[in-house]
PAKOLPA-822096 format. One line per field, with one value per residue: residue in one letter; x, y, z of N, C-alpha, C in turn. Coordinates in Angstrom, 2 decimals. Layout:
// residues N
resn <- (A, ...)
n_c1 <- (X, ...)
n_c2 <- (Y, ...)
n_c3 <- (Z, ...)
ca_c1 <- (X, ...)
ca_c2 <- (Y, ...)
ca_c3 <- (Z, ...)
c_c1 <- (X, ...)
c_c2 <- (Y, ...)
c_c3 <- (Z, ...)
// end
This chain:
// residues 74
resn <- (X, X, X, X, X, X, X, X, X, X, X, X, X, X, X, X, X, X, X, X, X, X, X, X, X, X, X, X, X, X, X, X, X, X, X, X, X, X, X, X, X, X, X, X, X, X, X, X, X, X, X, X, X, X, X, X, X, X, X, X, X, X, X, X, X, X, X, X, X, X, X, X, X, X)
n_c1 <- (38.19, 41.87, 42.37, 39.90, 39.27, 41.37, 40.80, 38.62, 39.44, 41.24, 39.02, 38.51, 39.02, 42.16, 43.47, 42.37, 40.60, 40.47, 38.02, 36.96, 36.96, 37.86, 38.32, 40.69, 42.17, 43.32, 43.93, 46.27, 47.85, 47.86, 49.36, 52.08, 52.61, 53.51, 51.36, 50.26, 50.30, 50.47, 49.37, 49.02, 47.70, 48.60, 46.58, 44.58, 44.39, 41.35, 38.72, 37.13, 38.50, 40.00, 40.51, 40.36, 42.02, 41.24, 42.89, 45.17, 45.07, 47.50, 48.38, 48.24, 50.76, 53.32, 53.04, 50.68, 48.78, 49.53, 48.92, 45.88, 45.37, 45.96, 44.59, 41.54, 38.04, 35.25)
n_c2 <- (6.16, 5.08, 2.35, 1.22, 0.95, -0.28, -2.85, -2.90, -2.85, -5.31, -7.41, -6.98, -7.76, -6.81, -4.84, -1.60, 1.25, 4.19, 6.48, 8.61, 11.47, 11.30, 8.45, 8.87, 10.10, 8.32, 6.33, 7.45, 7.94, 4.94, 3.98, 5.52, 4.58, 1.90, 0.12, -0.40, -0.82, 2.01, 4.11, 7.53, 10.21, 13.63, 16.43, 18.26, 21.24, 23.23, 25.55, 26.00, 25.59, 22.27, 19.30, 15.71, 13.05, 9.78, 7.31, 4.54, 1.61, -1.06, -3.42, -5.06, -4.99, -7.13, -6.18, -4.70, -6.55, -8.09, -5.84, -6.04, -8.70, -8.43, -6.13, -6.84, -6.45, -5.02)
n_c3 <- (8.05, 7.87, 8.45, 7.69, 5.33, 4.28, 5.55, 3.78, 0.74, 0.95, 0.39, -2.28, -5.85, -6.64, -9.30, -7.92, -8.71, -6.86, -5.74, -4.35, -2.18, 0.65, 0.73, -1.02, 0.64, 2.45, 0.91, 0.52, 3.17, 3.92, 1.95, 2.86, 4.97, 4.26, 3.90, 1.65, -2.02, -4.17, -6.95, -6.73, -8.40, -8.75, -7.49, -10.17, -11.05, -11.32, -12.48, -10.65, -8.44, -7.37, -8.71, -8.19, -9.70, -9.93, -7.45, -7.61, -6.36, -6.36, -4.85, -1.65, 1.05, 2.77, 4.98, 5.31, 5.35, 7.65, 9.30, 8.87, 10.21, 12.85, 13.65, 13.65, 11.48, 13.58)
ca_c1 <- (39.52, 42.63, 42.17, 38.52, 39.49, 42.35, 40.06, 37.66, 40.51, 41.55, 38.05, 38.45, 40.10, 43.05, 44.56, 41.03, 40.46, 39.39, 37.78, 36.27, 38.14, 38.14, 39.27, 42.22, 43.23, 42.97, 45.08, 48.01, 48.19, 48.52, 50.70, 52.85, 52.93, 53.78, 50.64, 49.91, 51.29, 49.56, 49.29, 48.23, 48.40, 48.54, 45.20, 44.44, 43.75, 40.53, 38.24, 36.19, 39.36, 41.20, 40.04, 41.28, 41.93, 41.38, 43.95, 44.84, 45.46, 47.89, 48.40, 48.49, 51.84, 52.78, 52.98, 49.36, 48.46, 49.61, 47.95, 44.51, 45.26, 46.51, 43.17, 40.37, 37.09, 34.48)
ca_c2 <- (5.63, 4.37, 0.80, 0.36, 1.10, -1.52, -4.28, -3.06, -3.20, -6.92, -7.97, -6.89, -7.68, -5.57, -3.24, -1.01, 2.72, 5.05, 7.77, 9.10, 12.32, 10.83, 7.33, 8.56, 10.76, 7.48, 5.71, 8.17, 7.48, 3.58, 4.07, 6.03, 3.77, 1.01, -0.98, -0.80, 0.04, 2.68, 5.25, 8.54, 11.54, 14.79, 16.74, 18.96, 22.58, 23.46, 26.76, 25.71, 24.72, 21.34, 17.97, 15.05, 12.26, 8.31, 6.78, 3.10, 0.56, -2.01, -4.49, -4.93, -5.36, -7.86, -5.30, -4.46, -8.11, -8.50, -4.95, -6.58, -9.55, -7.71, -5.67, -7.00, -5.58, -5.25)
ca_c3 <- (8.60, 6.58, 8.51, 7.35, 3.67, 4.31, 5.26, 2.31, -0.15, 1.28, -0.07, -3.87, -6.51, -7.30, -9.10, -7.92, -8.64, -5.44, -6.63, -3.17, -1.83, 1.70, 0.32, -1.53, 1.30, 3.44, 0.38, 0.99, 4.61, 4.03, 0.81, 3.15, 5.90, 3.63, 3.72, 0.35, -3.09, -4.77, -7.84, -6.61, -9.19, -7.81, -7.87, -11.32, -10.77, -12.25, -12.36, -9.38, -7.44, -7.45, -9.29, -7.59, -10.01, -9.12, -7.31, -7.95, -5.20, -6.60, -3.89, -0.24, 1.54, 3.67, 6.53, 5.40, 5.41, 8.88, 10.07, 9.02, 11.17, 13.75, 14.11, 12.61, 11.94, 14.74)
c_c1 <- (40.34, 42.66, 40.98, 38.75, 40.31, 41.74, 38.83, 38.72, 40.79, 40.42, 37.76, 39.63, 40.92, 43.77, 42.66, 41.21, 39.42, 39.48, 37.12, 37.43, 38.69, 39.28, 40.55, 42.75, 44.13, 44.47, 46.31, 48.45, 48.49, 49.66, 52.53, 53.48, 53.37, 53.11, 49.90, 50.80, 50.08, 49.90, 48.45, 48.41, 47.68, 47.11, 45.55, 43.84, 42.59, 40.13, 37.80, 37.05, 40.42, 40.11, 40.90, 41.46, 41.94, 42.61, 43.68, 45.78, 46.05, 47.88, 48.53, 49.85, 51.79, 52.60, 51.40, 48.47, 48.46, 49.07, 46.21, 44.40, 45.60, 45.23, 42.15, 38.81, 36.26, 33.15)
c_c2 <- (4.39, 2.74, 0.43, 0.26, -0.43, -3.06, -4.22, -3.40, -4.58, -7.78, -7.85, -7.73, -6.69, -5.99, -2.92, 0.28, 3.00, 6.55, 8.86, 10.03, 11.62, 9.22, 7.93, 9.25, 9.29, 6.24, 6.41, 7.61, 6.09, 3.31, 4.49, 5.14, 2.06, -0.19, -1.58, -0.07, 0.53, 3.80, 6.39, 9.89, 12.87, 15.36, 17.80, 20.10, 23.04, 25.24, 27.05, 25.53, 23.81, 20.18, 17.01, 13.63, 10.79, 7.93, 5.01, 2.39, -1.04, -3.22, -4.06, -5.63, -6.51, -7.18, -4.94, -5.64, -8.15, -7.08, -5.44, -8.01, -9.40, -6.91, -5.98, -6.55, -5.87, -6.03)
c_c3 <- (7.79, 7.01, 7.80, 5.65, 3.66, 4.13, 3.96, 1.30, -0.36, 0.49, -1.45, -4.55, -6.99, -8.30, -8.93, -7.78, -7.38, -6.44, -5.29, -2.58, -0.51, 1.45, -0.48, -0.70, 2.35, 2.69, 0.49, 2.12, 4.54, 2.67, 1.70, 4.53, 5.59, 3.49, 2.62, -0.76, -4.08, -6.00, -7.75, -7.39, -8.00, -8.39, -8.92, -10.74, -11.99, -11.70, -10.97, -8.23, -7.71, -7.56, -8.77, -8.52, -9.31, -8.74, -7.19, -7.23, -6.48, -6.17, -2.32, 0.13, 2.09, 5.08, 6.67, 5.90, 6.98, 9.75, 10.20, 10.18, 12.64, 14.64, 13.21, 13.06, 13.00, 14.40)
// end
C-alpha cells in the first residue's frame, strides 16, 4: 500500500532508490497525489517484456508529512 511506503520512506535518509515493482507503483501513486517528489523512469522494453529501472524518491512534501501525521502506523 502506498501509505505504508510513505511511512517507510519517512524513516529513511532521502534520496533513496526504490527498486521493487510494487514499491515503484506505490511511488507513482504517491508522486501523483503530491505526497513525494520522485523521478520515475519509464519501463525499458527487453526481449522478455519490460524492465523497470529504479525510481528515486527525492523528498516528502508537506502534504505527505501531514498524511503521515493524520494516518499513523498501527
